[in-house]
Every structure is written in structure tokens, then in C-alpha cells.
C-alpha positions, 0 to 999 in steps of 0.5 A: 177639278170637280165643279160645285154644280156637278152632282156627287154621290153622297153617303150620309154617315153617323159622322156627317156627309161624305161625298164620293170624290175618289173616282173608284169604289175602293178609293171611296172605301179608303176615304171612309177613314180620314181626318177632320178638324184634327181628329180621325173620323171613321165613317163606317163604325158598324155593319149597318153603316157599311151597308148604307155606304156601299149603296152610293159607293156602287158596291151594293144595290138598294135591294141588296142593302135592305136584304142584308140589313134584315139578315144582320139583325138575325145574325149579329155576330156574323155581321160584326165579324164581316165589319171587322174584316172590312176594316182590316181590308181598308187598313191594308188598302190605305197602307198601299195607297200611302206608299204608291200615291203619285204625289206622296209615293215612297221607293220601289221597295216600300211599294213592293212590301205594301203591295204584298200585304195588300194582295194578302188582305184581298185574298183573305177577304175573298175567302172561298167565294167564287165569282157567282158568290161575289156577284149574286146575292141569291147564290149564297146561304143566309150567313154567306150573304152577309159577307157580300159587302166584304167580297165586293169591297175586295173585288173593288180593291183588286181592280185598282191593281189588276186594271190600274187607272190611266190617270194617277192616284193621288193623296189630298195635299191638305193637312190632316185629310189623307183622302185619295182620288184619281187625278182626272184633271186635264191641265195641272194636277189636282191637289185636293179632294175638292176645291170647296173644302180642302182646297179653300182651307189650304189657300186660306192657311197660305194666305194667313201665313203670308200676311202674318205680322 
């Protein structure tokens, strides 16, 4: 369980601060769409917001983010297209996570179907890019550089499949959250994104239910 005194990378989105609690960049990407106070919140509503997110998510350096922000002003249509493709990748990623999360997982057949769709989304997101295009901002043309957040996100998503964590991927058990994280707890399984938010709300709800007259 994450201690409140531990430094946690944070993305300040247009919808409020989002702490990087997933334990992997792809899980943090999935968590940019979650529930808060009964409403679904999208924390990366534009390409520019995606760039800001990618820095604390460790998908882009600060210098890469600045370069791409300038390019997005020159090529706004390409930036919008890339943003939409990231959202498609995120949707496929979340669909796969929802059926394979350790504490909410479905049957083997459902997992296989979701994994095939996830593989297809990763392949489409990578496009014709080679490894150098994914790693090096300077190796691409002006237009191609704008695809870097998409390709880095696809590479991070592929890492979850190719090099699965030794720990379990779990989904937050708090109602109306839907966040994912790698359970690295050493004793009993971690149940919530964090104790000071979802955990406290869940305990308060149980207390109210137990003392209802």
C-alpha cells in the first residue's frame, strides 16, 4: 500500500490532479478515463493534454513534449488524429484489463477475445514505425513526430503482454472508480487505488451501512 508521505508523480489534468498509481505507464494511461463522483472523467481531452500527461507517465521527456507542442500548433489536424488513435488504444486496453484483472477477471474465452482486440489495437497504433521511430524524436519527419505519444503508448501497452509483471494487475474495488494497478503488496492483496481516497470512501460507506437504522 502506498504511504501518504511517499512521492507520487502527478499529472495535473483539466479535470483535476491525477496521481500515477498504476505501477506501469500503460496502466496510468488506462486510468486517464475513470469515474469520479458518479461521472466518467476523461483526463486527456486533447492532444495537448496528452503531451502533458505523457511526461509524468514517463512516455515523453520534457524536451520532447515542448517540441511536439510546437508541432501540434503547425499541424492541428494530425494532432487531432493522433489523439483519437490514442483514445482507441486506451479503449482496447481497458477492455482487456477489465477481463484479465485478477480480482474481476472473466473466463479464459473472454480473455482470449479481448486479447486479440488488444493485439490488433497495438499493431494499428504502431503503424509502419520501426524501433528507431518509437525511441528517437529526431528520426521522424515533422508530421511523423506527432505520432510519438501514440507509438510510445502502444509500446507501453505491449509491455504488459510481452513482459507480464510478476505481481497481479488488479482493478480498484471502490464503487465507480475502475482504476487499475499492479498489486505489489507483500501481505494481503491491495484493494484500492490508494487508501487515502478510494479506500477511505469504501470504509466510510461500509460504516454507514453497518450503522444504518
